[in-house]
N, C-alpha and C positions, 0 to 999 in steps of 0.2 A: 655656096660651098657647104657641104655636109660635114658634120662632126659627130663622133660617136660618144662623146662624153655624157655623163650623167652628173648634173650639177650637185655640188656638195650639199648635204642636208643641213638645214638649220634646226638645231635642237632647242626646243622650248619646254617649259614646264607642262604645257598642254599635250605635247606629243612624245614625251620621254617614256611614258608607261613604265614597264618593269625593266627596261634596258639599263645596263651599266655603261657609262660613258667614260672613256679614258682620254684625257687630254694629252696630246702629243704634238710634236713639232710639225709644222706644215711645210710643204714643198712649194716654193714659188718659182716661176720662170720669168725671165726677161729677155727681150730680143733687141739687139743693136743692128739696125738695118742701115747700111751705108751705101750711098749712091754717088758715083762719079759722073758728072754731067757738064759738058761744055767747059772744062777746065776748073770746075768747082767740085767740092766734096760736101755732101749733105748727109745728115742723120735724121731718121724719122723720130719725131718727138710728139708728145701730147701734153696738154695742160690738164691737170687733175680737177675734177669737179668739186663742188662745195660739200658733198656728202662723203668724200673720200678722206683717208688719212693724208695728212700734209696737203690740204686743199689749196688749189690755185698754183701749185708748184708744177714745174715741168718734169717729165720723166720719159724714159723709153717705154714701149709697150711692155706690160708686165701683168702678172696675175697668178692665181693658184692652179695647181693641177687638180682636175676633177676626177671622179671615179671613172673607170674604164678608159683611162687616158695615159699615154706616155708623155715624156717631156717634149718631144717634137710635135706631137699632136696638140699639146697644150699651148706651145708658143705660136704655132700656126693659127690656132683658134683665137688666142688673145690678140694677136696682131689684126686678124680679120674683124673681131668684135670691136676693137678700140680704134682702128684706123681705116677700116673698110678695104684694106689691101689683101687681096687673095694671093698668098705666098706661092701656091702652085703655079698659078698663071704668071705671076710676076717673075719667078725664077726661070720659067720656061721661055719667057719672051725677051730676056735680057742676057747680056754677056756676063756670066758669073766669073768674078775675080777670085773670091775667097768665100768659103761656106763652112760654117760650123752650126748646122741646123739639125743634123742627125745625132750628134753628140755635143754636149756643152763644151765651150772653150774654157769654162771655169766653173767650179763648184764651191760655193761658200757654205761651210757647215759649222762655223765657229759660233757657238751660242752667245758669245759676248759681243758680237758685232751688231746686234739688232735688239730692240726692246721686245721683239716677238719671237726670237730664237728660230726664225725661218731657216730652212735649208734652201738656198737659191741656186738654180741652174741657169747659167748665162749662155745664151745662144747668140749667133750673129752671122751676118753675111755682108759681102761687098760686091756690088754689081756696077757695070758700066751701062749707062743709059744714053743713047744717042739723041733721041728726040726730047719731047717734053718730059718733065718729071711725072711719075705716076700720080694720078689723082688720089687723094686721101681725104677722109672725113670721119666724123664721129657718128654717122647715121646708124650704125649697128649697136651703139652703146646704150646701157641703161641710163635712165634719167639721172642727171647730176654726177655721172661717172667721169666723163671727159668733156671739157668745154671747147677745146681747140686741138686740131691735129695739123702738123706742118712738116715740111722738109726744112731743117735748120742748117744753115751753112756751119760747118764744124768750127770755123774760126770764131763764131758767136757763142759757142758752148760756155765759155767762161765769162761772157758779158754780164754785167750787173742786172740787166733786165730779164735775164733767164735764171731764176732761182730754182735749182733742181732738188727734187725729193730723193731721199734714200741714197744720196751720194752718186746718183746716176751720171753726173758730169765726169766723175772719176772712172766710172765703168766705160763710158764712151771713149775717153782718152786711152784707157787700158786696151780696149779692143782695137782702136786705131793704131796703137803701137804694135800690136800683134800683126795686123795687116801690113804695116810698114816694113816690119822685119822680114816677113815672108814674101811679099810681093812688090815692095817699093811703092806702094800707093802713097801719094803725097797729099798733104793737107792743102 
């Protein structure tokens, strides 16, 4: 899968030159991918690597918008990089129940909800999968970024063995409520 993003530049004392740098709030994206399969409901999750913020905690695919990229492009890229799931192929091959991948279902811009003051665009989808769950892996990730990727039964989201980063367990629950209200998707 091809992406047109240009990775954000790392500014160092060696490459700053005469440029003036303005610190500003970053825009992050996160994607809640829900699958209904054989009477069960699963969410795509990953376990963060040792070099990441909140290491070894679980989360949904997430990351920052790069240059030359819109929100949809960023979440498709992040999902592909972190889970090896090609969203174009995935969405075309399954029965789409609910989709908010072209526009976010929620925007968090409160500077007091995070120590980073990120603006976060939340995207999501729910699909029915008749056969096996799509294969996912961390093969496209940078070293020590993601240690494990899996389809987690949504009933296990609050279980003690799944400690979530960034409040993502609440994000998953909020998205499931939206899908329930609109389409009667049951846990």
